[in-house]
N, C-alpha and C positions, 0 to 999 in steps of 0.2 A: 759603765753607764756614761752617756754623753752629758756634757755640761750644758744645761738649758738656761736661757735667760729670757726674760719677758721680751716679746717682740714689740715692734713699734705699733702705735695705735693705727687701726685700719682707716684709711682715708675714705671718705664718702665717694660713691660711684659717680663718675663724670657723666654728664648728659650726653646722649648719642648725638653724633653729628647729623646735620640735616640730610635727609635722604637715606640714612642708614636703615637697613631692614632689621626685623626682630631676630634673624638668625645670625647677625653679625656679633662676634665676640671679640674681647680685647685680648691681646697676646701679652700684656704686662704681667709680671709676676705679682702675686698677692699672698699675704701671710694667711695661713689657715686659722680658724677661730681658736683662741686659747694659746696662740703662739706656735712655735715650731718652725721647721724649715719651710720656707715658701716654695710653692710649686714652680717648677721651671717651665720654659716654653717647650722643652723636649717632652715633659710629662703631658702637657696639653696636646701635643701632636700625637703622642701615643694613644691618648684617650680618644681623640677624634678619629684616628685611624681605626681603632677598635669599633667605634660606632658605625663608621662607613662599612667596615667588613660585615657587621651584623645586618645592616640594611641590605647589602648586596646578597648576602646569604639568604635572607628572608625572601627577596625577590626571586632568586633561583628556585627556592623550595616551592614558592607559589606556582611558578611556571611548571615545575615537574608534577605537582599535584593536579593542576589543571589538565595537563596532558594525560595523566592517568585516568582522571574522571571522564575525559572525552573518549578514551578507549573503552571504558566500562559502560558508557552511555552514548552509543552512536546515534546519529540522527535517525528519525523514523524511516524504516525501509518499506519498499513496496512488497507486493505479495510474493515476489520471487527473491526477497531479501535485499533489494537495492532501492536507493532513493535517486530519482532523476532530477537533476538541477540544471543540466546543460541542454541546450537545444539539440545537440547531436546525440544525446543519450535518451532516446525515447523509451518510455516505460513499456514493459511487456506484460501482458496478462498471464495468469497461470496457465501452463500448458503450451505456450508458444516458445518459451525459452529464448536464450540469446542465440541468434542464428544469422547466417549469411543468406539474405533473401535470394530465392531462386535457385538454391543449391540443395543437394541432398547429402552434404557432408556432415560428419559428426562434429559438433562444436562444443560439447560439454554443456549443453543447454540446461536450464533449470528444469527440474522434474517435480516440483512441488505442485500440490493441488490446493485450491481455495475452497472456502465455504464450509470447512469442517468445524469452525468455531464461531461463537457469537462475538468474539473480540480478538483484536490482533494489533500489536504495536502501539497500544494505548488508546485505540479507537474501538468503540463498542456499538453493535447494532441493538437498539432498544425499541422493541415493538410495543405499541400502546395496547394491542389486543392480539391474541393468537387463536381465539376460538371462532369457528365458523359453522354454520348449519349447511348440510349437504344440499346443493342445488339452489340455495338462496343467495341472491346478490348481496354482497357486503362491501366493506371498504377496509383495506389494509393500511394502517397508519404506523409510522415508525420514525425514529430519529437516529442519526449517527452522532455519538457523543465522544468527546475527548477524554483525556485521563482525569480531568477535573469534573467530569459529568456535565459539561456544557454542550449544547447542540452545535454541531459543525454546520457552517453555512457556505463555505467556500469549496466548490467542486469544479473540476475541469470538464468541459464538454468533450466527450469521446464518442465518435460516430453519431454526431448530431444530438446526443442526449447526455445530461450530467449524471443520470442514474438509470441503470438497467436492472430490472427485477425479473428473475427467473423463478418460476414456481412449478414444482413437480411432486407427484405422489411418491411415497417410499418405494413402490414397485416400478418406478421410472415411467409411469403412465401419466396422462393429463398435463403434458408440458404446456406452459404459457410463458411468453416473453412480453413483459409489460414495461411501461415507462411512467413512473410516478412523477408527480409535480411537487415542488417544495414551497411551503409557506415561509413568510418572513422570519418566523421563529425557528426555522430549521426542521419543521415536521413535514415528512413526505407522506403522500396519500395517493391511493390508486384504487379504482373499483376492482373487486375480486370476487369471483364465484368459484367455489370448489365443488365440483359436481358429485363427488362420491365420498363416502365415509373412509376414514383412515388417517394416518399420519402423513402430513405433507411437509415439504422442505421449501423454504423461500431463501433465495440468494440475492443479496444486494451487491451488485457489481459496479464499482465507481472508482474515480480517481480524485483524491484529495489534493488541494493546493495548500502546502505547508506554509508556515510563517516566513520561511526564507525564500519563498517563491518556487520551491521545488514541487514535484508531483509524486504522489505515492499511490500506487495501484492497490486496491483492496477488494477482496470478495469475502463477505461475512454471511453466515447462514444462521437460520433460526427455524425451529419446528412450528408448524401450525397443526391444529387438531380439528377433526370433523367427527363428531360422535356417530356411532352406528356400527353395524356389522362390517368389518373390514375383510374383503375378499381379494387378496392380492392376485394380480395377473402374472402368469409366467413370462419371463423375458423372451421375446421372439428370438428365433435362431439367427445366427450371424448370416448376413447377406450383403451384397454390394449393390442391390437394386431395390428401389421402393417406388410405389405408385401413389400419387395423391392428386385428386381432382382431375384425372385424365393426363397428368404429366408423369413421365417416367424419369426418375432421377437415379443416377448411378455414380459411384465414386471409384477412383483408381488410386493406387499408391501402395507402398509397402511400409506400414508403420513399424517402428522398432523401439523397444524399451530403452529409455535413456538417451535417445538420439532424435534430432529434429528431422522430420521427413515431410515432403510435400504430399498433400491429399488433394486430389482434383475432383470436383463435382460437376457433372454435366447434366443438363436438363433437355428433355425431348418431349414433343407433343406429337405422337405418331411419327411421321417421317419428317416433321418440321422441327427445326431448332428455334425455339421462341427467343424473343429478345428480352434478356434480363434487364430489369430496371434497378436504378440505384435505390437502395433502401437503407436508411440511417447512414448515409455517406459511403455505402459500399454495395457491391453487387451480390453479396450474400453474407450470412453470419452462421457460425458454427459453435455449438455448445456440446461438450462431451461430459457425461456424468458416469462415474465409476460405480458399478454394482457393489453393494455391501455397505460401504461408508458414505456413498454419494459424494465422493470427492469431485470437485468442479473444475472444468477447464473451459474457458471462453477463448476461442481461437479466432483471431482477426484475419481477414483475407489479405492476399497480396494486392497492392494497389494496381490501378489501371483498368481499362475496359475488359469485358469478358464476353467475346463473341461466341465462344463455344464452351464456356465453363468457368468455374471459380476455383482458385488454388489457395489452400491454407497450409501453413507450416505448423505441424503438430508434434509435440514431444509427449510420448506415452510415458507416464511416470512409473508404471510397474505392471506386472502381470494381472490378468483378470478380464472381466467383460465390461464393456463400455457401451452406453447408449449415446448415439450421435443424433443431434437435432440440427438440420440444415434449413435455415430460413432463406427464402428467395422471393422476389416479387416479379410478377408478370401482369401486365395490363392493370396496374394499380392495386392488385390484391396480393397480400403476403400469404404464403403457404409454407408448411413445414414438412420436410421429408425426414423420416426416422429410420435409423439403422442400428444394428447390433454389431459391435466389433470385438473380437477376441484377441487379446495380446498374450502370446504363449510365455 
């Protein structure tokens, strides 16, 4: 046992020098309470070193945890699983895939379809009413809400409109392409008449502007109901030619499952090739719906004038029958040519 003697009385702490901060400490040895061997400067250095190591270790751990949470919670993706934040990375709608414009090469394009769910990536399509009377004019009102249930009000204008609404009956008849308007509170509304009884599907096709300035493409779907006797129409046989209001519309191309391929649509009026007019910022629009689950593909056209036709890049997501709706404008009037496509 060591010989212990009472230590000297502890001197009162000296006043800090002018300008000294609260983190400044004295390196002079001091006796511990009750006597004993005073702490040395080396002990103080060891303790300070330990504190510094703990702080650095905590910072490293926080960085690693943040990286892990970022991997678990990626930024909101578009309908093809990506978020576009750079000007060179333009968002693609479902069915267009990532592709080299103007080529027919396989690029591993996305093959997802949209419109199968009422919510995606934290955003939800919230209709205020889904019941309609057959043949009676009504109004469809809805909101797009975020993960906290708040109405979203920031949308990008795509093809001249911030919102494209597609409505079709479950048998793929009665196609309508509408453009709702948004109120200040984020409620969208559009006049809507559903002519026949049955279950209908409404697709909200839009591009959100995220908090970081990126753009996220979404297509959300919801069912609408019209009471009465539902008599579904058989899907017309596959064809490459359709007639509407005296115009003959034909398409050419070789669609392939999982690959991006060009589809070209040509319009004729007898022996004359009519002049196609720009409609919603393009010379034509193409929507494809898959029979069965009504999976949705909104395919945008290639840019540029269309003297003899309009070309689209289409990625067929899987086998089955698809109904194609080609919108075009001549002499100020928009018409829709419909086709059935079979993907083996």
